[in-house]
N, C-alpha and C positions, 0 to 999 in steps of 0.2 A: 485514587486508584490510578496506577500506572501500568499500561499494557503495551505489548508489541504485537502487531498483527502481521503475520507472514502469509503470503499467497502469491502464486505466479500471475503473470499478466493474463487478464481475462477471467480470473477466478471470482471476480466480484468484490475484491478487497475494498475498492473505493466506496462502493455502495454500502457495504457493511460498516465501514469506518464512519460514514455519515450517520448511520442508524445508531451506532454506539455513542457518538457525540450527543445525539438527541435523547436517547434513552437513559444515559448515565451521566450526562452533564460534563463530558470530557472534551478536550480539544485535540484535533488531529494535527500532529506536527510532522511536516515533511522536511527532510534535511535540505532539499533543494530550495524550498521556499524560505527556510530559516537563513540559509547561506546568502541568498539574494537580498533579504531584508537587512541582514547584518552589514553587508557591503554597502547598501544604499544609505544606511544610517551612520556609516563610518564608525562603528563601534571598535573597540580594541581588537577583538578577534576578526571583525569584518575587514579591518585594514590589513591584518596579517593574511587573511584569505585572499584579498585582492592582490597583494604583493606576490603571492604564490601563483595566482592565475595569470598575472601580467608577465611573469617569468616563464610561463608555459609549464608550470609544475602542478602536481596534484596537491590539493589542500590536505594537509596532514591530519591525522586522527585527533591530535591534541587540540588543533584549532576547531575542528568540528565539535568535539566534546565541549570546548569552551563556549561555542555558539549555542549549543543545546542548554548548557548550564545557565547562560544569561536568559534564554527564552523562557525556561520553566519558572523563573522568578517572577514573571509577569502575572498580573491579577487573574487573567482568564485561565491560568493553569492551576489555580488554587484547589480545584476539585480533582485534578489529575489530567492525564493526557494519554494520547495514543501515538506511539512512534511509528512512522512510516518510512521505510527505506534505510533504516539503521537499527542495529548494526549489520554489517555485511560479512564480518569474519569474527573469529574468536577473540582476536586482540581487541577489536572494537567493543565486543560484548563485555570483556573484562574491564576495559577502561570506562565503559558506561556504568558498570556496577560500582566502581570506585567513586566516580563523580556523584552518583545518586546517594551513596553512603555519606559522602562529605556534605551533601545538601540535606541530610537527615530524612531521606525517603528511600523507598525500595520498590523494585519491580514486582508487581503482583501476579501478572500472568503473561505468558507468551502463547498466543493463539495461532495455530497453524491451520490454514484452510487447505485440506487435502483434496487433490483433484485426480481424475483419470486423464492422463495426458492425451490419449487418442480422442476421447470425448471432448476435451477442452479445445483441441485443434479444430475439430468439427464445429464446435460452438462458435469459435471466433471466425474461422475462414468462411462460414456460411452466412454471416450476418451482413446486412446492408440496410440503407435508410432511404427514405423519400428525399429526393433532392430539393423539394419545396418546403416541407414542414418538419423534416428530420424524424418522422415516425420510423421506429425500428422494425425490421423484419428479419426472417431467416429462411434460407433455402428449403429447409425441411421442417423446422420446428414452428415457424410462425410466418406462413405465407399470407399475402393479401387475400381477402375474400374473393375478389375478382382478379384473376391473373394479370399482372402488369398494371394494376390500378391501385393507388394508395387508398386505404380504407378511410383515412381522415380527411384528406383534401382533394382526392380525385386525380392527383397528378399521375402522369405516366412515366415520369423521369425518376430514376433511382441512382444511388451512388454507393460505392464501397471504399473503405479506407485502403490506401495502397499497401499498408503493412498487415492487413487482414487476409493473409494467405498462409497456406500450410507451411511453406518453407520458412517464412519469417517468424511465424508463431513457434515452430519447432526450435528455431535458433534462440528465441527469447526464453523458451522453457529451459534449454540447456544452460543458458547463462544464469538463470534463476537458481537452478539446482547446484551449479558450480559455486555460486556465492553463498547460498544458505545451508548447503549440506553439512559443513562443519559446525555451523552455529547451533543448529537444532539439538544435536546431542549434548552440547554444553548446557543448554537450558533444561533438557530432560534430566540430566544428572542433578540439577538444582531442584528438581521436582516441581517446576512451574510451567512446563510445556503441556499444552492441551491441544488435541486435534479435533477439528470439526469437519463434517462432510461438505466440502466446498462445491460439490456437484448437485446438492439437493436444491429444492426450490428456494428462492430468495428468502421468503418468510421462515422457512424451516432452518436455514442457516442462521438467521437472526436469532431464532429461538434457542438454537444450540449455543451460540455465543453468549446470549443472556444467561443461560443456565450455568455456563462456565464462570462468568463474572459474578453471578449471584452467590455461587458456592464459595 
C-alpha cells in the first residue's frame, strides 16, 4: 500500500503517520530525511543533490524522484510506504506517477486532513510545555490542575516554542495551501483523494484514516 498524507502544520499529521506505520506495516518517508541519507551515502542521486546544494541551487525534481525510487527499493518498503512532504506541485505529482509506474506499483490513496484554520491557530498558539519534564498543556483546552504547577513533576517553570504564535502559524498555513492547493484537485480527478476531519480527537482521526485505507 502506498499513500500520501497531506495536512497543515499542527494538524497532527506526524502522529497519524506513526499510527499508520504501526497499524498497516508501512514506512513513513520524508523527502528531507531521504535527501540527507542519500547525500551521506554518496549515492548517484545523492552526489547530484550535493552538487546542486553546494552551488546554491534547488535540488531538481528529477533528482528527488531518483532518490525516492532508490529508497522504495529497500526491504523495509516491501509492504508499502507513506510519503511525507512530497509532491508539492502538480509537476512533481505527475513525475511521481511515472516513476511508480516504472517500478510496477501505484498510489493507493491520498489522505487530506481537513482543518479549521482559526481553530488550528488557537490549538497551536495556545500550547506550552513543562520546562522540566515536557508535559504538554494548553491555555484553554488543557490547563494544569493547579494553576502554574505541572501535574506530572510539580515544576513551576513552563516554556513555549518561539514559532507557536498566531502570526507564524498563519504564515505557515498560507504556505501550505499555496503549495498543496493545485495538487489536491489533481488527485481528486484520479479518484484517490480522501478527506478526513483533522480537527477530531486523535483516536477518531485514526479511525477515519483506517476506514479509508481498509476500503
